[in-house]
LUMMAR-709575 format. One line per field, with one value per residue: residue number from 1; x, y, z of N, C-alpha, C, O in turn. Coordinates in nm, 4 decimals. Example, Ala and Ser with C-alpha at 12.3 -4.5 7.8 and 13.67 -1.06 7.14 Angstrom:
2
num: 1|2
n.xx: 1.3190|1.2850
n.yy: -0.5690|-0.2250
n.zz: 0.7800|0.7080
ca.xx: 1.2300|1.3670
ca.yy: -0.4500|-0.1060
ca.zz: 0.7800|0.7140
c.xx: 1.3200|1.2900
c.yy: -0.3300|0.0030
c.zz: 0.7800|0.7870
o.xx: 1.4236|1.3409
o.yy: -0.3319|0.1138
o.zz: 0.8465|0.8039
// end
This chain:
160
num: 1|2|3|4|5|6|7|8|9|10|11|12|13|14|15|16|17|18|19|20|21|22|23|24|25|26|27|28|29|30|31|32|33|34|35|36|37|38|39|40|41|42|43|44|45|46|47|48|49|50|51|52|53|54|55|56|57|58|59|60|61|62|63|64|65|66|67|68|69|70|71|72|73|74|75|76|77|78|79|80|81|82|83|84|85|86|87|88|89|90|91|92|93|94|95|96|97|98|99|100|101|102|103|104|105|106|107|108|109|110|111|112|113|114|115|116|117|118|119|120|121|122|123|124|125|126|127|128|129|130|131|132|133|134|135|136|137|138|139|140|141|142|143|144|145|146|147|148|149|150|151|152|153|154|155|156|157|158|159|160
n.xx: -0.7638|-0.4563|-0.4527|-0.3710|-0.2047|0.0280|-0.0071|0.0872|0.3739|0.4758|0.4352|0.6461|0.8425|0.8969|0.8601|1.1841|1.3679|1.2863|1.3655|1.6405|1.7430|1.6719|1.8498|2.1569|2.1375|2.1164|2.3672|2.5119|2.4740|2.5718|2.3759|2.0538|1.8457|1.8491|1.8258|1.6265|1.4499|1.5639|1.3984|1.1399|1.0968|1.1860|0.9621|0.7403|0.7644|0.7334|0.5486|0.3648|0.4534|0.2864|0.0604|0.0196|0.1327|-0.0328|-0.2738|-0.2604|-0.2246|-0.4325|-0.5984|-0.5400|-0.6196|-0.8816|-0.8941|-0.8071|-1.0295|-1.2055|-1.1593|-1.1714|-1.3655|-1.5745|-1.4764|-1.4879|-1.4731|-1.4419|-1.7241|-1.9007|-1.7283|-1.6617|-1.5135|-1.4227|-1.3443|-1.2816|-1.1411|-1.0663|-0.9395|-0.8331|-0.7521|-0.5638|-0.4184|-0.2695|-0.1941|-0.0008|0.1965|0.2474|0.4766|0.6319|0.7225|0.8335|0.9880|1.2022|1.2950|1.4288|1.6396|1.5627|1.5761|1.3785|1.1895|1.0603|0.9147|0.7195|0.5877|0.4709|0.2526|0.1227|0.0395|-0.0784|-0.3017|-0.4556|-0.4958|-0.6489|-0.9078|-0.9628|-1.2026|-1.2567|-1.5235|-1.7194|-1.9133|-2.0861|-1.8994|-1.5908|-1.3867|-1.5194|-1.5131|-1.2111|-1.1005|-1.2146|-1.0906|-0.8646|-0.8627|-0.9141|-0.6369|-0.3619|-0.0998|0.0083|-0.0959|0.0744|0.3631|0.3504|0.3072|0.5500|0.7402|0.6519|0.7311|0.4403|0.2886|-0.0014|-0.1916|-0.3768|-0.2397|-0.2954
n.yy: 1.5888|1.6659|1.3456|1.2746|1.3971|1.3073|0.9883|1.0045|1.1163|0.9582|0.6937|0.7329|0.7780|0.4924|0.3592|0.4721|0.3817|0.1358|0.0697|0.1717|-0.0490|-0.2860|-0.2120|-0.2402|-0.4470|-0.6307|-0.5173|-0.7626|-1.0220|-1.2684|-1.5511|-1.5154|-1.6739|-1.5945|-1.3345|-1.2889|-1.4131|-1.2649|-1.0209|-1.0712|-1.1312|-0.8575|-0.7165|-0.8546|-0.8348|-0.5474|-0.4728|-0.6060|-0.4585|-0.2643|-0.2658|-0.3405|-0.1777|0.0741|-0.1139|-0.1088|0.1614|0.2628|0.0300|0.1591|0.3383|0.3086|0.2105|0.3225|0.5111|0.3164|0.2332|0.5134|0.6142|0.3794|0.4137|0.4894|0.6964|0.6457|0.7944|0.8550|0.9736|1.0410|0.9814|1.1290|0.9813|1.1085|1.0378|1.0466|0.7723|0.7765|1.0763|1.0083|0.8052|0.9854|1.1462|1.0399|0.8812|1.1539|1.2376|1.0522|1.0661|1.3243|1.3039|1.1418|1.2756|1.4946|1.4005|1.2596|1.5186|1.6776|1.5105|1.5684|1.7564|1.6162|1.4427|1.6173|1.7471|1.4898|1.4465|1.6673|1.6423|1.4355|1.4937|1.7239|1.5506|1.4278|1.4536|1.5088|1.4442|1.5753|1.4553|1.5639|1.6810|1.7784|1.7567|1.6538|1.4621|1.4368|1.3998|1.1974|1.0154|1.0930|0.9948|0.7396|0.6227|0.4269|0.3529|0.0720|-0.0811|0.1029|0.0896|-0.1895|-0.2330|-0.0538|-0.2285|-0.4848|-0.3841|-0.2300|-0.0614|0.0733|0.3167|0.4660|0.3524|0.4045
n.zz: -1.6724|-1.5772|-1.5158|-1.7387|-1.8452|-1.7138|-1.7368|-2.0097|-2.0071|-1.7777|-1.9967|-2.1873|-2.0597|-1.9787|-2.2207|-2.3032|-2.1545|-2.1915|-2.4893|-2.4173|-2.3156|-2.4974|-2.6705|-2.5186|-2.4232|-2.7191|-2.7936|-2.7022|-2.9161|-2.8189|-2.7360|-2.9303|-2.7495|-2.4698|-2.4481|-2.5583|-2.3276|-2.1402|-2.2094|-2.2202|-1.9056|-1.8043|-1.9104|-1.7870|-1.5110|-1.5034|-1.6602|-1.3787|-1.1683|-1.3111|-1.2655|-1.0002|-0.8118|-0.8600|-0.7904|-0.4905|-0.3622|-0.4296|-0.3030|-0.0451|0.0076|0.0079|0.2558|0.4509|0.4884|0.4886|0.7506|0.9104|0.9043|1.0116|1.2892|1.5659|1.8919|2.2040|2.4219|2.0923|1.9721|1.6331|1.3483|1.0363|0.6499|0.3328|0.1217|-0.2115|-0.3658|-0.6499|-0.6737|-0.4531|-0.5980|-0.8172|-0.6877|-0.5730|-0.7294|-0.9337|-0.6937|-0.7531|-0.9305|-0.9529|-0.7579|-0.8394|-1.0567|-0.9565|-0.7718|-0.5115|-0.3975|-0.3623|-0.2096|0.0795|0.0256|-0.1141|0.0912|0.2716|0.0883|0.0048|0.2715|0.3470|0.2136|0.2870|0.5425|0.4871|0.4222|0.6417|0.8954|1.1960|1.3540|1.6331|1.9575|2.2113|2.4891|2.4589|2.7080|2.9038|2.7736|2.8029|3.0563|3.1510|3.0699|3.1770|3.4473|3.4359|3.3597|3.3841|3.5633|3.5155|3.3122|3.0670|3.1519|3.0812|2.7935|2.7337|2.7900|2.6958|2.4034|2.2849|2.0809|1.9792|1.7750|1.5051|1.1975|0.9298
ca.xx: -0.6361|-0.3178|-0.3627|-0.3366|-0.0339|0.1009|-0.0016|0.2230|0.5078|0.4972|0.4620|0.7275|1.0133|0.8742|0.9112|1.2669|1.3509|1.2713|1.4185|1.7504|1.7681|1.6902|1.9521|2.1986|2.1109|2.1322|2.5017|2.5316|2.5141|2.6039|2.2484|1.9318|1.6819|1.9159|1.8339|1.4427|1.4485|1.5694|1.3156|1.0388|1.1019|1.1493|0.8358|0.6782|0.8751|0.7136|0.3543|0.3611|0.5199|0.2108|-0.0592|0.0436|0.1552|-0.1823|-0.3550|-0.2341|-0.2595|-0.6197|-0.6837|-0.5085|-0.7094|-1.0108|-0.9443|-0.8122|-1.2040|-1.3169|-1.1237|-1.1943|-1.5474|-1.6124|-1.3772|-1.5937|-1.4077|-1.5296|-1.9088|-1.9843|-1.6554|-1.6246|-1.3940|-1.4632|-1.2421|-1.3596|-1.0594|-1.1238|-0.8302|-0.7656|-0.6266|-0.4417|-0.2906|-0.1995|-0.0537|0.1636|0.2526|0.2972|0.5769|0.7197|0.7952|0.9285|1.1476|1.3071|1.3630|1.4986|1.7563|1.5675|1.5370|1.1665|1.0683|0.9799|0.7664|0.6545|0.5854|0.4238|0.2089|0.0315|-0.0132|-0.1652|-0.4299|-0.5108|-0.5781|-0.7427|-1.0322|-1.0031|-1.2635|-1.3444|-1.7101|-1.7416|-2.0710|-2.0773|-1.8376|-1.4696|-1.3664|-1.5845|-1.3878|-1.0427|-1.1316|-1.3146|-0.9372|-0.7294|-0.8833|-0.8812|-0.4494|-0.2839|0.0511|0.0719|-0.1056|0.1973|0.4517|0.3479|0.2770|0.6943|0.8553|0.6562|0.7263|0.3464|0.2603|-0.0842|-0.2066|-0.4261|-0.1659|-0.3361
ca.yy: 1.6710|1.6278|1.2501|1.2331|1.4026|1.2298|0.8790|1.0161|1.0906|0.7944|0.6141|0.7902|0.7592|0.3350|0.3270|0.4889|0.2775|-0.0261|0.0810|0.1540|-0.1628|-0.3591|-0.1814|-0.2386|-0.6019|-0.6222|-0.5477|-0.7933|-1.0803|-1.3968|-1.6297|-1.4336|-1.6691|-1.5852|-1.1854|-1.2819|-1.3846|-1.1008|-0.8772|-1.1158|-1.1130|-0.7458|-0.6899|-0.8871|-0.7089|-0.4013|-0.4893|-0.6594|-0.3643|-0.1007|-0.2970|-0.4111|-0.0463|0.1488|-0.0736|-0.0609|0.2626|0.2162|-0.0460|0.1935|0.4720|0.2548|0.0767|0.3880|0.5385|0.2401|0.2343|0.6060|0.6109|0.3731|0.4308|0.5791|0.7902|0.7505|0.7452|0.8607|1.0819|0.9836|1.0467|1.0955|1.0523|1.0783|1.0296|0.9650|0.7106|0.8392|1.1324|0.9873|0.7844|1.0892|1.2456|0.9163|0.8957|1.2911|1.2732|1.0182|1.1584|1.4545|1.2837|1.0753|1.4140|1.5936|1.2932|1.2808|1.6544|1.6943|1.4116|1.6590|1.8148|1.4966|1.4338|1.7658|1.7320|1.3539|1.4427|1.7478|1.5931|1.3107|1.6282|1.8162|1.4763|1.4114|1.4986|1.4504|1.4597|1.5395|1.4010|1.6023|1.7866|1.7101|1.8042|1.6133|1.3118|1.4192|1.4180|1.0380|0.9129|1.1201|0.9635|0.6103|0.6170|0.2837|0.2877|-0.0622|-0.0795|0.2172|0.0513|-0.3188|-0.1705|-0.0058|-0.3861|-0.5119|-0.2541|-0.2454|0.0952|0.1155|0.3717|0.4188|0.3979|0.3979
ca.zz: -1.7765|-1.5498|-1.5172|-1.8715|-1.8994|-1.6478|-1.7902|-2.1373|-1.9310|-1.7523|-2.0964|-2.2543|-2.0065|-2.0100|-2.3540|-2.3478|-2.0644|-2.2509|-2.5545|-2.4256|-2.2245|-2.5670|-2.7469|-2.4127|-2.4761|-2.8953|-2.8486|-2.6856|-2.9985|-2.8223|-2.7604|-2.9291|-2.6827|-2.4133|-2.4682|-2.5738|-2.2229|-2.0736|-2.2039|-2.1636|-1.7722|-1.8022|-1.9756|-1.7368|-1.4360|-1.5593|-1.5736|-1.2488|-1.1040|-1.3392|-1.2282|-0.7973|-0.7315|-0.8333|-0.7095|-0.3232|-0.3726|-0.4421|-0.1551|0.0912|0.0435|0.0351|0.3250|0.4993|0.4628|0.5563|0.8936|0.9565|0.8934|1.0665|1.3951|1.7341|2.0316|2.3678|2.3922|2.0369|1.8784|1.5475|1.2439|0.8977|0.5394|0.2290|0.0686|-0.3311|-0.4398|-0.7826|-0.6484|-0.4111|-0.7205|-0.9111|-0.6152|-0.5339|-0.8994|-0.9761|-0.6380|-0.7889|-1.0432|-0.8923|-0.6610|-0.9112|-1.0962|-0.8452|-0.7206|-0.4381|-0.3309|-0.3264|-0.1122|0.1909|-0.0562|-0.1527|0.2514|0.3220|-0.0154|0.0960|0.4452|0.3313|0.1379|0.3605|0.6655|0.4125|0.3822|0.7428|0.9864|1.3498|1.4629|1.8166|2.0137|2.2846|2.5200|2.4764|2.7758|2.9753|2.7283|2.7879|3.1771|3.1592|3.0450|3.2427|3.5098|3.4388|3.3231|3.4440|3.5087|3.5077|3.1327|2.9917|3.1671|3.0133|2.6941|2.7601|2.8086|2.5028|2.2773|2.2029|2.0587|1.9331|1.6672|1.3850|1.0306|0.7728
c.xx: -0.4569|-0.3212|-0.3800|-0.1701|0.0377|0.1817|0.1303|0.3793|0.5901|0.4964|0.6001|0.8781|1.0156|0.9409|1.1079|1.3574|1.4367|1.3551|1.6249|1.8133|1.7521|1.7950|2.0503|2.2218|2.1276|2.2891|2.5121|2.5786|2.5220|2.4664|2.1184|1.8168|1.7220|1.8175|1.6599|1.4117|1.4262|1.4779|1.2072|1.0101|1.0946|1.0577|0.7591|0.6586|0.7233|0.5742|0.3126|0.3531|0.3862|0.0531|-0.0651|0.0246|0.0625|-0.3008|-0.3436|-0.2634|-0.4061|-0.6534|-0.6381|-0.6010|-0.8502|-1.0036|-0.9051|-0.9566|-1.2498|-1.2939|-1.1720|-1.3592|-1.6111|-1.5628|-1.4905|-1.4749|-1.4662|-1.6745|-1.9742|-1.8887|-1.6249|-1.5301|-1.4765|-1.4078|-1.3010|-1.2037|-1.0545|-0.9270|-0.7740|-0.6935|-0.5320|-0.2855|-0.2543|-0.1310|0.0838|0.2238|0.3283|0.4557|0.6424|0.7976|0.9090|1.0388|1.2538|1.3692|1.4485|1.6139|1.6406|1.5181|1.4235|1.1339|1.0106|0.8744|0.6901|0.5860|0.4871|0.2996|0.0673|-0.0467|-0.1231|-0.3394|-0.5029|-0.5474|-0.6271|-0.8976|-1.0450|-1.0496|-1.2751|-1.4842|-1.7019|-1.9000|-2.0926|-1.9803|-1.6651|-1.3669|-1.3758|-1.5137|-1.2505|-1.0412|-1.1379|-1.1336|-0.8284|-0.7766|-0.8577|-0.7351|-0.4835|-0.1600|0.1107|-0.0130|0.0105|0.3151|0.4411|0.3418|0.5087|0.7652|0.7788|0.6899|0.6217|0.3845|0.1420|-0.1322|-0.2789|-0.3155|-0.1646|-0.4006
c.yy: 1.6389|1.4426|1.2066|1.2965|1.3015|1.0546|0.9285|1.0518|0.9597|0.6705|0.5963|0.7252|0.5347|0.2875|0.3387|0.4533|0.1778|-0.0167|0.1141|0.0479|-0.2673|-0.2851|-0.2066|-0.4144|-0.6804|-0.5999|-0.6364|-0.9463|-1.1968|-1.4941|-1.5459|-1.4919|-1.6212|-1.3942|-1.2070|-1.3286|-1.2796|-1.0180|-0.9387|-1.0962|-0.9656|-0.6991|-0.7419|-0.8281|-0.5756|-0.3991|-0.5437|-0.5027|-0.1948|-0.1458|-0.2796|-0.2412|0.0190|0.0858|-0.1615|0.0358|0.2941|0.1599|0.0122|0.2729|0.4078|0.2102|0.1946|0.5085|0.5058|0.2465|0.3828|0.6068|0.5857|0.3422|0.5103|0.5723|0.7336|0.6625|0.7950|0.9779|1.0151|1.0630|1.0496|1.0972|1.0235|1.1504|1.0380|0.8892|0.7196|0.9615|1.1464|0.9402|0.8767|1.1905|1.1651|0.9503|1.0535|1.3013|1.1617|1.0521|1.2591|1.4552|1.2145|1.1807|1.4766|1.5087|1.2640|1.4772|1.7185|1.5677|1.4757|1.7360|1.7551|1.4426|1.5240|1.7271|1.6421|1.3544|1.5589|1.7304|1.5295|1.3928|1.6841|1.6789|1.4010|1.4812|1.4115|1.4827|1.4016|1.5242|1.4460|1.6670|1.7009|1.7474|1.7091|1.3977|1.3058|1.3853|1.2239|0.9614|0.9701|1.0526|0.7907|0.5243|0.5173|0.3239|0.1954|-0.0963|-0.0071|0.1051|-0.1045|-0.2967|-0.1202|-0.1828|-0.4447|-0.4318|-0.2398|-0.0776|0.0711|0.2412|0.3905|0.4774|0.4126|0.5337
c.zz: -1.7486|-1.4921|-1.6140|-1.9545|-1.7964|-1.6221|-1.9527|-2.0687|-1.8657|-1.8851|-2.1887|-2.1622|-1.9854|-2.0928|-2.3629|-2.2866|-2.1009|-2.3862|-2.5213|-2.3585|-2.3207|-2.6785|-2.6197|-2.4774|-2.6477|-2.8668|-2.7878|-2.7659|-2.9086|-2.8146|-2.7883|-2.8016|-2.5159|-2.3899|-2.4761|-2.4370|-2.0636|-2.0699|-2.1744|-2.0079|-1.7447|-1.8069|-1.8330|-1.5856|-1.4473|-1.5609|-1.4669|-1.1720|-1.2057|-1.3023|-1.0339|-0.7133|-0.7291|-0.7919|-0.5889|-0.2931|-0.3528|-0.2950|-0.0181|0.1137|0.0665|0.1669|0.4465|0.5469|0.5612|0.7031|0.9575|0.9946|1.0382|1.1926|1.5279|1.8757|2.1415|2.3476|2.2192|1.9541|1.7544|1.4517|1.1218|0.7187|0.4334|0.1551|-0.0780|-0.3560|-0.5308|-0.7188|-0.5872|-0.4900|-0.7608|-0.8347|-0.5644|-0.6482|-0.9841|-0.8795|-0.6850|-0.8650|-1.0345|-0.8150|-0.7444|-0.9921|-1.0642|-0.7772|-0.5788|-0.2663|-0.2456|-0.2170|0.0778|0.1597|-0.0020|-0.0063|0.2618|0.2479|0.0196|0.2261|0.4393|0.2518|0.2174|0.5096|0.6146|0.4488|0.4747|0.8180|1.1006|1.3986|1.6133|1.8675|2.1519|2.3675|2.5563|2.6287|2.9248|2.9299|2.7609|2.9946|3.2075|3.1303|3.1340|3.3697|3.5288|3.4000|3.4277|3.4381|3.4666|3.3141|3.0272|3.0297|3.1237|2.8426|2.5973|2.7204|2.6812|2.3794|2.1745|2.1345|1.9316|1.8737|1.5550|1.2556|0.9593|0.7726
o.xx: -0.3678|-0.2208|-0.4103|-0.0882|0.1090|0.2824|0.2390|0.4826|0.6948|0.5555|0.6468|0.9743|1.1179|1.0372|1.1710|1.4644|1.5521|1.4284|1.7138|1.9353|1.8032|1.7954|1.9627|2.3034|2.1538|2.3539|2.6294|2.6792|2.4200|2.4420|2.0628|1.7291|1.6272|1.7492|1.5821|1.3093|1.3542|1.4535|1.1433|0.9016|1.0060|1.0314|0.7155|0.5510|0.6344|0.4980|0.1913|0.2494|0.3940|-0.0470|-0.1458|-0.0443|0.0281|-0.4040|-0.4028|-0.3350|-0.4658|-0.7114|-0.6666|-0.6616|-0.9272|-1.1096|-0.9670|-0.9501|-1.3003|-1.3892|-1.2173|-1.4315|-1.6598|-1.6003|-1.5611|-1.4189|-1.5669|-1.7157|-2.0952|-1.9439|-1.5515|-1.4830|-1.5803|-1.4262|-1.3716|-1.1707|-0.9336|-0.8232|-0.6574|-0.5712|-0.4390|-0.1663|-0.1340|-0.0526|0.1992|0.2996|0.4233|0.5522|0.7579|0.9200|1.0212|1.1330|1.3744|1.4920|1.5423|1.6920|1.7285|1.4762|1.3957|1.0287|0.9393|0.7779|0.6168|0.4926|0.3813|0.2182|-0.0450|-0.1457|-0.2286|-0.4444|-0.6216|-0.6317|-0.7002|-0.9945|-1.1160|-0.9859|-1.2951|-1.5181|-1.6901|-1.9923|-2.1231|-1.9502|-1.6331|-1.2474|-1.2935|-1.4896|-1.1799|-0.9354|-1.0645|-1.0896|-0.7237|-0.6715|-0.7948|-0.7203|-0.5718|-0.1015|0.2172|0.0539|0.0322|0.3575|0.5524|0.3966|0.5631|0.8289|0.8374|0.6506|0.6381|0.4852|0.1754|-0.1009|-0.2390|-0.3032|-0.0678|-0.4506
o.yy: 1.6083|1.3983|1.0873|1.2696|1.2132|1.0060|0.8743|0.9940|0.8978|0.5641|0.4954|0.6559|0.4664|0.2111|0.2458|0.4797|0.1396|-0.1150|0.0786|0.0509|-0.3712|-0.3412|-0.1529|-0.4676|-0.8004|-0.6827|-0.6026|-1.0042|-1.2553|-1.5224|-1.5003|-1.4194|-1.6119|-1.3754|-1.1441|-1.2675|-1.2474|-0.9457|-0.8762|-1.0457|-0.9307|-0.6224|-0.6485|-0.7816|-0.5556|-0.3400|-0.5273|-0.4518|-0.0746|-0.0746|-0.2149|-0.1994|0.0533|0.1456|-0.2691|0.0424|0.3465|0.2165|-0.0372|0.2839|0.4617|0.1642|0.1736|0.5769|0.5582|0.2627|0.3695|0.6006|0.6573|0.2309|0.6087|0.4783|0.7954|0.5563|0.7758|1.0620|0.9174|1.1753|0.9852|1.2017|0.9230|1.2683|1.0300|0.9553|0.6802|0.9511|1.2255|0.9703|0.8660|1.2789|1.1955|1.0467|1.0599|1.3514|1.1736|1.0652|1.2709|1.5322|1.2273|1.1815|1.5159|1.5821|1.1979|1.5099|1.7723|1.5666|1.4200|1.7742|1.7766|1.3715|1.4613|1.6699|1.6838|1.2953|1.5569|1.7947|1.5610|1.3409|1.7457|1.7301|1.3021|1.5829|1.2903|1.5565|1.2963|1.5832|1.3523|1.7618|1.6119|1.7600|1.6933|1.2927|1.2053|1.3356|1.1554|0.8601|0.9115|1.0561|0.7359|0.4023|0.5101|0.3351|0.1927|-0.1338|-0.0583|0.0349|-0.1560|-0.3881|-0.1405|-0.2185|-0.4517|-0.4507|-0.2349|-0.0077|0.0541|0.3200|0.3087|0.5948|0.4377|0.5782
o.zz: -1.8278|-1.4363|-1.6142|-2.0423|-1.8441|-1.5706|-1.9732|-2.1026|-1.8846|-1.8663|-2.2414|-2.1955|-1.9813|-2.0862|-2.4132|-2.3414|-2.0817|-2.3970|-2.5987|-2.3427|-2.2787|-2.7881|-2.5519|-2.5527|-2.6562|-2.9309|-2.8033|-2.7247|-2.9447|-2.9319|-2.6883|-2.7545|-2.4378|-2.2892|-2.4044|-2.4067|-1.9690|-1.9733|-2.0898|-1.9790|-1.6667|-1.7142|-1.7657|-1.5480|-1.3645|-1.4843|-1.4533|-1.1293|-1.1801|-1.3104|-0.9671|-0.6202|-0.6160|-0.7617|-0.5801|-0.1932|-0.2588|-0.2024|0.0910|0.2202|0.1460|0.2095|0.5508|0.6491|0.6605|0.7793|1.0712|1.0941|1.1257|1.2295|1.5057|1.9321|2.1760|2.3012|2.2070|1.8833|1.7692|1.4701|1.1065|0.6563|0.4248|0.1422|-0.0566|-0.3591|-0.5312|-0.7092|-0.6026|-0.4842|-0.7370|-0.8690|-0.5344|-0.6588|-1.0620|-0.9372|-0.6441|-0.8650|-1.0838|-0.7960|-0.7229|-1.0005|-1.1336|-0.7168|-0.5235|-0.1552|-0.1384|-0.1531|0.1613|0.2260|0.0945|-0.0433|0.2564|0.3204|0.0481|0.2691|0.5027|0.2490|0.2258|0.5826|0.6921|0.5048|0.4569|0.8454|1.1080|1.4912|1.6758|1.8114|2.2258|2.2951|2.6351|2.6022|3.0150|2.9896|2.7536|3.0331|3.2787|3.1846|3.1615|3.4336|3.6193|3.4064|3.5132|3.3303|3.4049|3.2178|2.9174|2.9379|3.1348|2.7810|2.4888|2.6214|2.5731|2.2643|2.0526|2.1462|1.8144|1.9629|1.4721|1.2206|0.8875|0.6693
// end
């Protein structure tokens, strides 16, 4: 239901922008071939935007699930991610609409909404005692590796 409503809102916005663009170009009255070429370019860019933005969001959700589901920490501590790609797409699109309508005022809300969804669908599955794991990691810490990372500017983390 929400997906259909969002699609209708986006379609009305796209048609409205396209109508204003066509009206603005029609007022030029210079060379009709240039106006037609500009409209073609605009429609091609709109099509590419409508295809690649959802594809990239869906791809990132699937890669995130794969990375977290196969990540092993230490001797067997695991992660699990069950992010639904279409749900994440809906959150991203609706966040973009809300941010646009409020002229950016709801940007923090949108970030928290997305982060909450990702956190709710990410689980840590411990294998054994976490105290032993933390004790083993702190015993193996070397200042040389930390200093080299600072010199080279390395920041190792899971950014997905």
